[in-house]
BAGULO-70145 format. One record per residue (C-alpha): residue in three letters; x, y, z. Coordinates in pm, whole numbers, padded with zeros to 5 digits, always signed. Layout:
! BAGULO-70145
alaXYZ;...
! end
This chain:
! BAGULO-70145
met+00015+00010-00013;pro+00154+00342-00082;thr+00287+00528+00219;phe+00133+00885+00319;ser+00324+01103+00538;val+00337+01503+00636;thr+00619+01679+00587;gly+00706+02031+00676;asp+00625+02244+00963;val+00437+02539+00802;asp+00183+02467+00533;pro+00288+02087+00480;phe+00328+01857+00183;leu+00165+01535+00183;his+00449+01303+00091;val+00344+00963-00095;ser+00592+00656-00150;leu+00459+00425-00392;lys+00597+00097-00509;gln+00564-00028-00857;gly+00203-00104-00962;glu+00049+00124-00674;lys-00191+00417-00690;ile-00360+00688-00552;tyr-00601+00966-00647;cys-00622+01323-00536;glu-00781+01650-00585;ser-00726+01831-00892;asp-00405+02028-00891;ala-00282+01882-00573;met+00020+01726-00722;val+00334+01983-00673;met+00647+01748-00757;met+00640+01377-00869;glu+00960+01163-01003;ala+00921+01023-01336;thr+00866+00694-01281;leu+00528+00775-01208;asp+00239+00881-01448;leu-00040+01129-01387;lys-00383+01133-01553;gly-00704+01313-01475;lys-01007+01070-01482;val-01346+01081-01361;thr-01315+00869-01046;gly-01649+00629-01010;gly-01819+00750-01334;ile-01998+01078-01427;ala-02268+01055-01156;ser-02017+00955-00883;ala-01813+01252-00979;leu-02125+01497-01022;met-02223+01417-00661;arg-01891+01444-00549;arg-01868+01805-00679;phe-02191+01910-00546;ala-02083+01713-00185;asn-01792+01898-00113;gly-01671+02106-00382;glu-01429+01861-00530;ser-01312+01896-00881;phe-01518+01670-01175;phe-01185+01540-01235;gln-00916+01409-01004;gln-00548+01317-01053;his-00466+00971-01081;ile-00106+00904-00973;glu+00063+00558-01060;ala+00393+00420-01013;val+00427+00263-01350;arg+00811+00236-01429;gly+00932+00137-01098;glu+00873+00266-00746;gly+00864+00685-00715;asp+00763+00974-00475;cys+00537+01256-00530;leu+00481+01553-00310;leu+00120+01700-00277;ser-00072+02024-00149;pro-00382+02114-00055;thr-00569+02420-00199;leu-00605+02617+00103;pro-00316+02689+00342;gly-00270+02482+00660;ala-00238+02111+00826;val-00264+01803+00655;gln-00338+01462+00829;val-00336+01109+00719;ile-00645+00896+00869;asp-00660+00528+00853;val-00990+00386+00690;gly-01103+00033+00732;ala-01237-00052+01067;arg-01328+00307+01081;gln-01498+00544+00795;tyr-01540+00910+00816;met-01759+01163+00685;leu-01590+01456+00489;ser-01653+01833+00522;asp-01649+02073+00227;gly-01300+02098+00066;ala-01108+01861+00328;phe-01027+01584+00077;val-00662+01574-00033;ala-00577+01225-00138;ala-00655+00841-00095;ser-00508+00523-00155;ser-00668+00336-00459;gly-00857+00084-00193;val-01077+00356-00055;glu-01377+00486-00222;leu-01569+00827-00158;lys-01921+00751-00153;val-02203+01027-00144;arg-02519+00982+00055;thr-02807+01191+00157;gln-02878+01372+00511;ser-03119+01526+00678;leu-03299+01874+00581;gly-03161+02079+00824;asn-02808+01956+00812;ala-02833+01993+00465;leu-02931+02371+00474;phe-02744+02486+00762;ala-02418+02274+00861;gln-02221+02348+00561;ser-02118+02014+00523;gly-02218+01913+00158;gly-02580+02037+00124;phe-02835+01757+00045;phe-02523+01513-00017;ile-02242+01456+00188;thr-01916+01252+00132;glu-01843+00908+00327;thr-01530+00709+00294;ala-01573+00309+00201;gly-01293+00056+00166;ser-00949+00025+00340;gly-00656+00242+00325;gln-00560+00610+00392;val-00707+00923+00343;ala-00559+01284+00342;val-00750+01544+00463;ser-00690+01931+00487;gly-00777+02195+00761;phe-00744+02592+00708;gly-00491+02678+00985;ser-00378+02438+01240;met-00564+02091+01317;ser-00669+01897+01605;gln-00831+01588+01697;leu-01119+01552+01960;glu-01251+01238+02101;val-01622+01225+02167;val-01728+00966+02459;pro-02117+00884+02547;gly-02250+01130+02801;lys-02037+01399+02664;asp-02136+01559+02354;val-01921+01804+02179;val-02047+02122+01996;ile-01862+02240+01712;asp-01884+02568+01536;asn-01956+02393+01163;ser-01699+02630+00979;his-01414+02444+01189;val-01511+02073+01116;val-01297+01874+00887;cys-01434+01534+00917;trp-01571+01295+01176;asp-01641+00948+01244;ser-01917+00807+01056;ser-02061+00635+01352;leu-02123+00947+01559;his-02461+01112+01555;tyr-02448+01486+01442;glu-02749+01739+01407;ile-02716+02106+01341;ser-02817+02361+01626;val-02820+02752+01630;thr-02693+02815+01964;thr-02425+02701+02188;gly-02609+02800+02504;gly-02916+02662+02685;ser-03280+02591+02571;gly-03597+02760+02652;gly-03561+03055+02427;gly-03738+02881+02136;phe-03587+02895+01767;leu-03637+03248+01735;gly-03446+03315+02071;asn-03160+03066+01995;leu-03124+03217+01638;val-03084+03595+01797;asn-02832+03461+02055;ser-02648+03262+01793;gln-02590+03584+01600;thr-02533+03802+01905;ser-02266+03549+02021;gly-02127+03531+01683;glu-02122+03172+01675;gly-02345+03108+01379;met-02453+02748+01330;val-02306+02478+01546;leu-02245+02078+01527;arg-02349+01855+01827;phe-02172+01534+01805;ser-02272+01224+02036;gly-02185+00875+02060;thr-01824+00718+02039;gly-01564+00856+01787;lys-01354+01129+01676;val-01370+01471+01521;leu-01092+01656+01346;val-01126+02035+01350;cys-00901+02337+01176;ser-00829+02641+01386;arg-00948+02905+01106;asn-01299+02968+00956;arg-01253+03005+00568;asn-01567+03182+00529;ala-01504+03417+00800;phe-01142+03490+00667;leu-01270+03542+00351;ser-01532+03809+00457;trp-01260+03986+00645;thr-01013+04009+00345;gln-01324+04106+00145;arg-01419+04390+00390;arg-01031+04530+00413;ala-01016+04517+00034;ser-01329+04747-00015;
! end
């Protein structure tokens, strides 16, 4: 199986070592460098229908880059679109849900499936609309987050509330639901919505069960809004 590792301290690369015959696939334009023993091709992974659904689910490109060690073993360097951390997760015993723009690369034994989610989560969670990406198969997946990244463990009886713009991916066995406030109950939907806006938190996701969640330190949408205000 290809070996994934993260190299570099600030805006790191994803380093992939492949033996002859091994292959990976990654987000379009992710390839930074590859040795001459490797071949790179743009392909529609999983067919046109799956590619279209992934495009709507998490903003992936319609065509993905497929890198294969054709003429012998070789290495390549990949990089995510946004600056920030990269983390490699093992897929097989656990499967994961991926937020918009989190996917960087995967070994060929991993499949990215698209499934529907609830109406509330689709409208407010910013996690892929009515469709959301879930991993299947076995191997490794590399994900990226804007800024630094941290892993949170969710255990029964201790729900975790996270601003949805900071969620990178989470264990698919976890239950999650959208909420408009991080505070207590009793104010009704409109009261909670007002509290959400005045606290500056916006929408949050509440996770329960057993599993892990990867979060990033920066809010992509807030940063883009800040840069636009500064430019105007």
